[in-house]
C-alpha positions as CSV (number, residue, x, y, z in Angstrom):
1,X,-28.2,2.4,-48.9
2,X,-27.6,4.0,-52.3
3,X,-30.6,6.3,-51.8
4,X,-29.1,7.5,-48.6
5,X,-25.7,8.1,-50.2
6,X,-27.3,10.1,-52.9
7,X,-29.3,12.2,-50.5
8,X,-26.1,12.8,-48.4
9,X,-24.6,14.8,-51.4
10,X,-27.2,17.5,-50.9
11,X,-28.0,17.5,-47.2
12,X,-25.5,19.2,-45.0
13,X,-27.5,19.2,-41.7
14,X,-28.7,21.8,-39.3
15,X,-25.5,22.7,-37.6
16,X,-22.2,23.7,-39.0
17,X,-19.2,21.6,-37.9
18,X,-16.7,23.7,-36.0
19,X,-14.2,21.0,-35.0
20,X,-12.0,19.6,-37.8
21,X,-10.2,16.3,-38.1
22,X,-7.1,17.3,-40.0
23,X,-4.0,18.1,-37.8
24,X,-0.7,19.7,-38.6
25,X,2.3,17.5,-38.3
26,X,5.1,18.1,-35.9
27,X,7.3,20.8,-37.3
28,X,10.5,18.7,-37.1
29,X,9.0,16.0,-39.3
30,X,9.1,13.4,-36.4
31,X,7.0,10.0,-36.9
32,X,5.2,7.8,-34.5
33,X,4.0,4.3,-34.6
34,X,0.2,3.7,-35.5
35,X,-2.2,1.1,-36.5
36,X,-3.9,2.0,-39.8
37,X,-6.7,0.4,-41.9
38,X,-6.0,-0.6,-45.5
39,X,-9.0,-2.8,-46.2
40,X,-11.1,-5.9,-45.3
41,X,-8.9,-7.6,-42.4
42,X,-6.0,-5.5,-43.5
43,X,-4.7,-3.3,-40.8
44,X,-1.0,-2.5,-40.6
45,X,1.6,-0.8,-38.3
46,X,2.8,2.4,-40.0
47,X,4.9,5.5,-39.4
48,X,2.7,8.4,-39.3
49,X,3.5,12.1,-38.5
50,X,3.3,13.0,-34.9
51,X,0.4,15.6,-34.5
52,X,1.0,19.1,-33.5
53,X,-1.3,21.7,-32.1
54,X,-3.7,22.7,-34.8
55,X,-6.4,24.7,-33.2
56,X,-6.0,26.8,-30.1
57,X,-7.9,24.3,-27.7
58,X,-6.1,21.2,-28.8
59,X,-4.2,18.9,-26.6
60,X,-1.5,16.5,-27.8
61,X,-1.5,13.3,-25.7
62,X,1.2,10.6,-25.4
63,X,-0.7,7.3,-25.3
64,X,0.1,5.2,-22.2
65,X,-2.7,2.8,-22.7
66,X,-5.1,1.8,-25.7
67,X,-7.1,-1.2,-26.5
68,X,-9.4,-2.9,-29.2
69,X,-13.1,-2.8,-28.8
70,X,-15.5,-5.3,-30.3
71,X,-17.0,-2.4,-32.4
72,X,-13.6,-2.1,-34.1
73,X,-14.3,-5.3,-35.8
74,X,-17.0,-3.5,-37.9
75,X,-14.1,-1.5,-39.3
76,X,-11.7,-4.5,-39.6
77,X,-14.3,-6.2,-41.7
78,X,-14.9,-3.2,-43.9
79,X,-18.5,-2.8,-43.0
80,X,-18.3,0.8,-42.4
81,X,-18.4,2.1,-45.9
82,X,-16.7,5.5,-45.2
83,X,-13.2,4.1,-44.3
84,X,-10.2,5.4,-46.2
85,X,-6.9,3.7,-46.5
86,X,-4.4,4.9,-44.1
87,X,-7.1,5.8,-41.4
88,X,-5.7,5.6,-37.8
89,X,-7.8,3.4,-35.8
90,X,-8.6,3.3,-32.0
91,X,-11.3,5.1,-29.9
92,X,-10.2,4.1,-26.4
93,X,-7.1,5.5,-25.0
94,X,-5.5,7.4,-22.2
95,X,-2.0,9.0,-21.7
96,X,0.1,11.8,-20.5
97,X,-0.4,15.5,-21.9
98,X,2.6,16.4,-24.1
99,X,1.5,19.8,-25.4
100,X,-1.4,22.2,-24.9
101,X,-2.8,24.9,-27.2
102,X,-2.9,28.5,-26.2
103,X,-6.6,28.3,-25.3
104,X,-6.1,25.5,-22.9
105,X,-5.8,26.8,-19.4
106,X,-6.8,24.2,-16.9
107,X,-4.5,21.3,-18.0
108,X,-0.8,21.1,-18.1
109,X,1.9,18.9,-19.7
110,X,2.8,15.9,-17.7
111,X,-0.8,15.4,-16.4
112,X,-2.4,11.9,-16.7
113,X,-5.8,12.0,-18.5
114,X,-8.2,9.7,-20.2
115,X,-10.0,10.6,-23.5
116,X,-13.7,10.1,-24.1
117,X,-14.1,8.2,-27.4
118,X,-16.4,10.9,-28.6
119,X,-15.3,14.5,-29.4
120,X,-17.7,17.1,-27.9
121,X,-17.7,20.9,-28.4
122,X,-18.9,21.6,-24.9
123,X,-21.1,24.5,-26.1
124,X,-24.3,23.1,-28.0
125,X,-27.4,22.1,-26.3
126,X,-26.5,18.5,-25.9
127,X,-23.0,19.2,-24.6
128,X,-24.4,21.6,-22.0
129,X,-26.3,18.6,-20.5
130,X,-23.2,16.5,-20.8
131,X,-24.7,14.5,-23.6
132,X,-21.4,14.4,-25.3
133,X,-22.3,11.7,-27.8
134,X,-24.9,13.8,-29.3
135,X,-22.7,16.8,-29.9
136,X,-24.0,18.9,-32.9
137,X,-20.7,20.4,-33.9
138,X,-18.0,17.8,-34.3
139,X,-19.0,15.5,-36.9
140,X,-19.1,16.7,-40.6
141,X,-20.6,13.4,-42.1
142,X,-23.3,14.2,-44.5
143,X,-24.0,10.5,-45.0
144,X,-24.9,10.1,-41.3
145,X,-27.1,13.2,-41.6
146,X,-28.8,11.6,-44.5
147,X,-29.3,8.2,-42.9
148,X,-30.3,9.3,-39.4
149,X,-31.7,12.9,-40.0
150,X,-29.1,14.3,-37.7
151,X,-25.5,13.6,-36.7
152,X,-23.9,12.0,-33.6
153,X,-20.6,13.6,-32.3
154,X,-17.3,12.9,-34.0
155,X,-15.6,9.9,-32.7
156,X,-11.8,9.0,-32.6
157,X,-10.6,6.5,-35.0
158,X,-13.9,5.3,-36.2
159,X,-14.2,6.2,-39.9
160,X,-15.4,9.3,-41.7
161,X,-18.9,8.3,-40.9
162,X,-18.0,9.8,-37.4
163,X,-15.9,12.7,-38.7
164,X,-12.6,11.1,-39.6
165,X,-10.5,11.8,-36.5
166,X,-7.3,9.9,-36.3
167,X,-7.5,7.5,-33.4
168,X,-5.8,6.3,-30.3
169,X,-4.1,3.0,-31.4
170,X,-1.0,5.2,-31.8
171,X,1.7,6.8,-29.8
172,X,0.3,10.2,-30.0
173,X,-3.2,11.6,-30.5
174,X,-4.4,15.1,-31.1
175,X,-7.4,15.7,-28.8
176,X,-9.6,18.6,-30.1
177,X,-11.3,20.6,-27.3
178,X,-9.0,19.0,-24.9
179,X,-10.4,20.7,-21.7
180,X,-13.7,19.2,-22.6
181,X,-12.7,15.7,-23.8
182,X,-10.0,14.8,-21.4
183,X,-10.6,13.8,-17.8
184,X,-7.6,14.1,-15.2
185,X,-6.8,10.9,-13.5
186,X,-5.3,10.9,-9.9
187,X,-2.0,9.2,-9.5
188,X,-3.6,6.6,-7.0
189,X,-5.5,5.1,-9.9
190,X,-3.4,2.9,-12.4
191,X,-3.8,3.1,-16.0
192,X,-5.5,-0.2,-16.1
193,X,-8.3,1.0,-14.0
194,X,-8.6,4.4,-15.8
195,X,-8.4,3.3,-19.5
196,X,-12.0,1.9,-19.9
197,X,-13.5,5.2,-18.8
198,X,-12.9,6.2,-22.3
199,X,-15.8,3.9,-23.5
200,X,-16.9,0.5,-22.1
201,X,-17.3,1.6,-18.5
202,X,-19.7,4.5,-19.2
203,X,-21.2,2.6,-22.2
204,X,-22.1,-0.4,-20.0
205,X,-23.4,1.8,-17.3
206,X,-25.3,3.8,-19.6
207,X,-27.0,0.6,-21.0
208,X,-28.1,-0.4,-17.7
209,X,-29.2,3.0,-16.3
210,X,-30.8,4.2,-19.5
211,X,-33.0,1.0,-20.0
212,X,-34.0,1.3,-16.4
213,X,-32.7,-1.6,-14.5
214,X,-33.7,-1.6,-11.0
215,X,-33.5,-3.7,-7.9
216,X,-35.2,-7.1,-8.1
217,X,-35.3,-7.1,-12.0
218,X,-34.6,-10.3,-13.9
219,X,-32.2,-9.3,-16.6
220,X,-31.1,-11.0,-19.9
221,X,-27.8,-9.9,-21.4
222,X,-27.2,-11.0,-25.0
223,X,-23.3,-11.0,-25.7
224,X,-20.7,-11.8,-23.1
225,X,-17.8,-9.6,-24.4
226,X,-16.2,-7.0,-22.2
227,X,-19.3,-4.6,-22.6
228,X,-21.7,-7.5,-21.6
229,X,-19.4,-8.4,-18.6
230,X,-19.5,-4.9,-17.4
231,X,-23.2,-4.6,-17.8
232,X,-23.8,-7.8,-15.7
233,X,-21.6,-6.2,-12.9
234,X,-23.6,-3.0,-13.0
235,X,-26.7,-5.0,-12.7
236,X,-25.3,-6.8,-9.8
237,X,-24.4,-3.6,-8.1
238,X,-28.0,-2.2,-8.7
239,X,-29.5,-5.4,-7.1
240,X,-31.0,-7.2,-10.0
241,X,-32.3,-10.5,-8.7
242,X,-31.1,-12.8,-11.6
243,X,-28.9,-12.0,-14.5
244,X,-28.9,-14.6,-17.5
245,X,-26.3,-14.1,-20.1
246,X,-26.5,-15.5,-23.6
247,X,-23.3,-16.3,-25.7
248,X,-21.8,-19.3,-27.4
249,X,-18.0,-18.8,-26.8
250,X,-17.0,-21.4,-24.1
251,X,-14.3,-19.1,-22.6
252,X,-16.8,-16.2,-22.3
253,X,-19.3,-18.4,-20.7
254,X,-16.8,-19.9,-18.1
255,X,-15.3,-16.5,-17.4
256,X,-18.7,-15.0,-16.7
257,X,-19.6,-18.0,-14.3
258,X,-16.2,-17.7,-12.5
259,X,-15.8,-13.9,-12.3
260,X,-19.4,-13.0,-11.8
261,X,-21.2,-16.0,-10.7
262,X,-24.1,-15.3,-13.1
263,X,-26.3,-17.8,-15.0
264,X,-25.3,-18.5,-18.6
265,X,-27.0,-19.9,-21.7
266,X,-24.9,-21.2,-24.7
267,X,-27.1,-20.5,-27.6
268,X,-25.4,-23.0,-29.9
269,X,-27.1,-25.6,-27.8
270,X,-30.7,-24.3,-28.4
271,X,-32.5,-23.8,-31.5
272,X,-35.0,-21.4,-29.8
273,X,-33.5,-19.0,-27.3
274,X,-36.7,-17.3,-26.3
275,X,-38.1,-20.9,-25.4
276,X,-35.1,-21.5,-23.2
277,X,-35.5,-18.2,-21.6
278,X,-39.1,-19.0,-20.6
279,X,-38.1,-22.3,-19.3
280,X,-35.8,-20.4,-16.9
281,X,-38.1,-17.4,-16.3
282,X,-41.8,-18.4,-17.0
283,X,-43.1,-14.8,-16.6
284,X,-40.5,-13.5,-18.9
285,X,-37.4,-11.1,-18.5
286,X,-38.1,-7.6,-16.9
287,X,-35.2,-6.4,-19.0
288,X,-33.2,-7.5,-22.0
289,X,-29.9,-5.7,-23.1
290,X,-28.3,-6.1,-26.4
291,X,-24.5,-6.0,-25.9
292,X,-23.7,-8.0,-28.9
293,X,-23.0,-7.1,-32.5
294,X,-24.7,-6.7,-35.8
295,X,-22.0,-8.3,-38.0
296,X,-22.6,-11.9,-37.1
297,X,-26.1,-13.1,-38.3
298,X,-27.2,-16.5,-36.9
299,X,-29.3,-17.9,-39.8
300,X,-28.5,-18.6,-43.6
301,X,-31.5,-16.1,-44.3
302,X,-29.8,-13.2,-42.8
303,X,-26.3,-14.3,-43.8
304,X,-27.4,-14.2,-47.5
305,X,-29.2,-10.9,-47.0
306,X,-26.2,-9.3,-45.4
307,X,-23.8,-10.7,-48.1
308,X,-26.2,-9.4,-51.0
309,X,-26.4,-5.9,-49.0
310,X,-30.2,-6.3,-48.6
311,X,-29.6,-5.3,-45.0
312,X,-26.7,-4.0,-43.0
313,X,-27.6,-5.2,-39.5
314,X,-29.3,-8.5,-38.4
315,X,-32.6,-8.5,-36.3
316,X,-32.2,-11.8,-34.9
317,X,-31.0,-10.8,-31.6
318,X,-33.5,-7.9,-31.3
319,X,-36.3,-10.4,-32.0
320,X,-35.2,-12.9,-29.4
321,X,-35.4,-10.1,-26.9
322,X,-38.7,-8.7,-27.9
323,X,-40.2,-12.2,-27.6
324,X,-38.3,-13.0,-24.2
325,X,-39.3,-10.0,-22.2
326,X,-42.5,-9.8,-20.3
327,X,-45.5,-7.6,-21.3
328,X,-44.4,-4.1,-20.5
329,X,-40.8,-5.1,-20.4
330,X,-37.7,-3.0,-21.5
331,X,-35.4,-3.7,-24.2
332,X,-32.1,-1.7,-24.6
333,X,-29.9,-1.6,-27.6
334,X,-26.2,-0.6,-26.8
335,X,-24.7,-2.9,-29.5
336,X,-23.4,-0.9,-32.4
337,X,-26.2,-1.1,-35.0
338,X,-25.6,1.1,-37.9
339,X,-28.1,0.8,-40.8
340,X,-31.1,-1.4,-41.7
341,X,-32.6,-4.8,-40.7
342,X,-35.2,-6.7,-42.2
343,X,-37.9,-8.9,-40.3
344,X,-38.0,-7.0,-37.1
345,X,-40.9,-8.4,-35.0
346,X,-42.8,-5.1,-34.7
347,X,-45.9,-6.9,-33.6
348,X,-44.2,-8.2,-30.5
349,X,-43.0,-4.6,-29.8
350,X,-46.5,-3.0,-30.1
351,X,-48.7,-5.8,-28.8
352,X,-46.8,-6.4,-25.6
353,X,-46.2,-2.7,-24.8
354,X,-42.5,-3.1,-24.9
355,X,-40.3,-0.2,-24.3
356,X,-37.6,-0.5,-26.9
357,X,-34.8,1.9,-26.0
358,X,-32.0,3.0,-28.5
359,X,-29.3,3.6,-25.9
360,X,-27.4,5.4,-28.6
361,X,-23.6,6.0,-28.3
362,X,-23.2,6.4,-24.5
363,X,-22.6,10.1,-23.4
364,X,-19.2,9.4,-21.6
365,X,-19.3,12.9,-20.2
366,X,-22.4,12.4,-18.2
367,X,-20.9,9.4,-16.2
368,X,-17.2,9.3,-16.3
369,X,-16.7,11.4,-13.2
370,X,-19.3,9.6,-11.1
371,X,-17.8,6.1,-12.2
372,X,-14.2,7.3,-11.4
373,X,-15.0,8.9,-7.9
374,X,-18.0,6.8,-6.7
375,X,-16.9,3.4,-7.9
376,X,-13.3,3.0,-8.9
377,X,-11.7,5.2,-6.3
378,X,-13.9,3.6,-3.7
379,X,-13.1,0.1,-4.8
380,X,-16.9,-0.7,-5.5
381,X,-16.0,-1.6,-9.1
382,X,-12.6,-2.8,-10.2
383,X,-12.5,-2.7,-14.0
384,X,-9.4,-4.7,-14.3
385,X,-11.4,-8.1,-13.9
386,X,-12.0,-8.2,-17.7
387,X,-8.3,-7.7,-18.8
388,X,-7.0,-10.9,-20.2
389,X,-3.8,-9.9,-21.8
390,X,-1.4,-7.1,-22.0
391,X,0.6,-6.5,-25.4
392,X,2.8,-4.0,-27.1
393,X,1.3,-1.7,-29.7
394,X,3.4,-3.3,-32.4
395,X,1.4,-6.4,-32.0
396,X,-2.0,-4.9,-32.9
397,X,-2.4,-6.3,-36.4
398,X,-2.0,-9.9,-35.0
399,X,-4.3,-8.9,-32.0
400,X,-7.1,-7.8,-34.3
401,X,-6.8,-11.3,-36.1
402,X,-6.9,-13.2,-32.8
403,X,-9.7,-11.0,-31.3
404,X,-11.7,-11.5,-34.5
405,X,-11.5,-15.3,-34.3
406,X,-11.8,-15.3,-30.4
407,X,-8.5,-17.2,-30.1
408,X,-6.4,-17.6,-27.1
409,X,-9.2,-16.3,-24.7
410,X,-8.7,-12.7,-25.9
411,X,-11.2,-10.3,-24.5
412,X,-10.0,-7.0,-23.2
413,X,-6.5,-6.2,-23.8
414,X,-4.4,-3.5,-22.3
415,X,-2.0,-2.3,-25.0
416,X,1.0,-0.5,-24.0
417,X,3.4,2.0,-25.9
418,X,6.9,3.2,-25.1
419,X,5.4,5.7,-22.7
420,X,3.5,3.1,-20.4
421,X,4.2,2.3,-16.9
422,X,5.0,-1.2,-15.8
423,X,1.9,-3.4,-15.1
424,X,0.1,-2.8,-11.9
425,X,-0.5,-5.3,-9.2
426,X,-3.0,-8.1,-10.2
427,X,-2.9,-7.2,-13.9
428,X,-1.4,-9.3,-16.8
429,X,2.3,-9.1,-17.6
430,X,3.2,-8.2,-21.1
431,X,3.3,-11.0,-23.7
432,X,3.7,-11.1,-27.4
433,X,1.1,-12.8,-29.8
434,X,3.9,-15.0,-31.2
435,X,4.5,-16.5,-27.6
436,X,0.9,-17.5,-27.0
437,X,0.8,-20.9,-28.7
438,X,-1.6,-23.0,-27.2
439,X,-2.5,-20.5,-24.3
440,X,-6.3,-20.4,-23.7
441,X,-6.6,-17.7,-21.1
442,X,-4.5,-15.4,-19.1
443,X,-6.0,-15.1,-15.6
444,X,-5.6,-11.8,-13.6
């Protein structure tokens, strides 16, 4: 890690950044409420300057819906080394356009929009293919350039490793390149169905499509958070013959069985997950998807290595998948790996001819119109089935703590602001964390 940091000081990358994270504050000095990071497990509501138009193609959005993502826990735990005190978090959000810059001609104030979590320039070779997550021009992180050889796009609210752009767990957000990074939402689609187009809907779809899940496949999904739940739903729509999901949280296992009717394995009950998979599927899985996380190693060996910073990511889930798939099987990594892992079973990868696919950060722009028009608007996919709670923005610090500990059945939460509409039919009503008490799960 230190070698990468040293190299970063001298390596600027092949393409100059053209979109900058800093924004001008509103000229009248007005403030907004926002969630900011101050250290390990230390996030606070603050009064921050409302952003103003800074560059000609900026759009200022009044947030009507935001949320917390499993990948936000890496920031919460201080695992992303480039966090700075006061950084505004949040990469999934939507809202109403408040202001537009002089260079924006196809959007207007008052329009409902959802933002992609990545910030794309719209002009580089990747953006021209709608591979927005690989944009060359919106992330100035020399550290990422040194570690990976190239940079991903800039992301909202996800540290200076991804450009340092203030995020969407706030009342207002400046969206650079607004006409590129905002998707208009028809009035017939409520916020609860549109919000997750920002990240986990395209991300889960990308994991399934990019790894090549096809009709008749037997698919294993590691991790039953919202991303894993959505991935399982996409596999069902594609026609997978069996879906086996691996997790240890009782509420998640029960939720998956009740909402999706899929098979589940509680990994806390088995010392050897691959052996259990072969008991269920003697031939092995056709496809394995990692929808979990790197920050929770299972064994003492990797817990110690992580504490000592001998590795940043745990290889245990990856190894389970490599062993569990059949020869010529496919393994997709959509979980948020960030650095280095020790003890990867390279032999299984090579000898079994496995196709190991780093799905990367999903290119939201490639999929979000398709998902909106072909699945949400037609009723084929109702994203609201994973929403367990609705909370006010002011409760975000307590929500992070509950989400981190997996308390009160918290999975995907719709977080409202002063600009939000009332809850739509079939979605949770607003509650406060202080009211939860012994509540275990809010059903839709």
